[in-house]
N, C-alpha and C positions, 0 to 999 in steps of 0.2 A: 175090267171090273164088271161084275154081273149087274143085270138090270134088277129093278125092284120086283118085277114079276117073277124073274128067275129065282131070286132069293125066297120070295113068298111060297113058291111051289115046292121048295125043299124043307119048309118048316111044317112039322106035323101039326095038324089041327089049326092051321093058320086062319084067324078070323080078325080082320082089321078093326072090327067093332068091339072086340072083347079080348084084347091082348093082355096077358099077365106081364108083370115087370120083368120076369126072366125071359119071356118071349120077346119083349121089346129089346132087351139087351142082346139076345141072340141075333135078332134082326140087324141091330146097329153094328154088331161085331163084323158081320159080313159086308157091311157097306163101306167100312173104312179099311185102309191099308196102313200098316205100321210105317212110321217115318224112318227113313234110312239115310237121308242126306246128312252129311257131316260138315260142320263148320268149325273153325278155330276161333276161340274166344280168349281174350286176356282175362286174368282172374278177377279183375275189378268189375267185369260185366258178366261173369259166369254164375252168379248166385241164382239158384233155382233151376239152372239148366241141367239136362240129363247127359251124363258122360257117355260118349260114343264108343270108346275103347278103354281097356284097362290102362291105368297109370302105373308104370313100372318104375320103382324107385331107382334113381341113378346113383344114390349114395346110401350108406348105412346110417341108421339113426339109433343111438348117437354114433357119430363117425369115429369115435375112439373111446377107450375106457376113460371115464372121467369121474370127478368127485360129485357126489350128491349133496355135499355139505361144505360150509366154511369150517375148516378144522386143520387136522394134521394127518398127512399120509405116511404110512409105514408098512413094513412087512408084517402081516398079521400072525405069521408063524411064531413071532416072539411073545405073543400073549400066553399067559399061564392062568389057570383057573382061580387061584387064590392069592396072587401076588401082584402088587402094583408094578407098572412098567415105566422106567425112566428112559427117555430118549433125548438126544441132542438135536436141536433144530439147525439145519445146515443150509436152508434156502427157502425160497418162496415160489410156488407155482400159481400163476395168475390165469384167469379165464382169458383165452385168446392169445396167451403167450406161454408156450411150453417151457418147462424147466428141464434142462438136458444134462444135469450132473448125475453123478453116481452116488447112490445111497447105500452105505454099509450097515451091517447089523449094529444096533444101538443108536441109529440115526433116524431122523424123520424130516419131512418137508412141510412147511406151512402151505396150505392149499385153499383156493377159493372154489366156490360152487361152479361146476362146469369146466374147471381146469383139467387138462390131460393128466392122467395118473403117470408119474414118472416110472421108468422101467423098474420092474422088480417089486413094485409096491401094489398092494391089493386091498388095503383097509384104510378107512378114514375115521378118525375120532373127532366128533364135533367139539369145537373149541370150548363150549360151556361145560364139557365133561372133564376138562383138564386143569392141572395146576402148573403155573409157570414160575421159574426161578432163573432169571436171565435167559440163557439159551437152552436151559434144561426143562423138559416137558415131562410131567408125570401123569400117567393114566391110571386111575384107580382100578382095582380088580373088579371084574364082573359087570363092567359098564357096556361092553360090546364084545362081538365075536369076530374072528378073522373073516374078511370079505365084506363086512358091514359098510354101508354108505358108498359103495362103488357101483357106478352104472357101467355095464359092459358094452363094448362095441356091438352095434346091431341089436341091442336088447329090445328095442321097440320095433325095428324094421331093418331087415337085411337088404343090402344092395341086390338088385335084380328080382326082388319079390314084388308082387302087386301091392301097391299102396291103396288104391281104390279100384273098384271093379266096374266094368261096363254096365250101364243101366242105372247106376246110382245117381240120385239127385244131389247136386252140389250144394251143400249146406255151408254156413259160415265155418263150422269146424272142419269140413272137408277141404274148403279152400285154404284154410290155415295150414292144413297138412301139406297141401300142394306147394304152398309158399315155402314151407320149412324144407322142402326138397330142392329149392332153387329153381322151380319150374314157374314160368310166367304166363304160359298159355296152355289151354286144355282143349281137347277135341270134344265137341258137344253135338248132339243131334239138333237138326233144324227145329226151330219153334213150330208148334202146331199152328195151322191157319184156321181161325175160327170166325164164323159169321154169326151175327146176332140179328134176329128179326122178331117183330111183334105182329100179332094178328088179332082180329076182332072188330066187329062193327063199331064198338064204343071207343076205339083207339084213334086219337088224333096225332098226326105228325107235327113236330115243332114247325111253327110258321103258319099252320092252318088256322082259320078263324074258329072260335068256339062254336060248339053245336050242342043243342039240348041232349042230355043223356050221355055225352061223350067226355072222355078225359084225355089229357095229353099223355103220350107215351113217356114214361120215366124209367121203366125197368131196363130198357135197352141201354140207356146212358148210365144208369147206376151200375 
């Protein structure tokens, strides 16, 4: 690290009695060295820390095609512009429990938000848009298009892609993203080491007796 005199000699027009704000910043920039030490922190203690390396997603988000609605999943190719569509309900797909049957033309599956889309199905009609008669479901014309209400695999983030980049400050939202990837610890830069001091003839340290014209130091503790 350079000495103060060495730094001062490199600053054009340096005058310690009349430094501009930019001049002070230039001086301070040369006094400090960037923190490069890396620590590992669990996500409960990482709020406000600075990410030391990229976080690469180990999974795709979402991890599979899934439903964005509570409703009924079917092959959207069966929709026509001006005609209602009637389908037979043959099963139920729940969030966290995939439905593994085969859906033929003219059939559909009741599906919950977040449930995996059964093979061959690409469209979900919200349940409030439908009419039911036993196991028969009718979808009125013009209420949706093929592909509606389906979230695709990796739509938000593909496996192997950076989820967060080096240098980002870890906010609550960022840590929520980390948790959604199943990651419990993050690499962070060591915290800065900061010293506080107070100067002035009028400053009293805590524990000193009162003195005329003097005040106790409170800024450092605040």
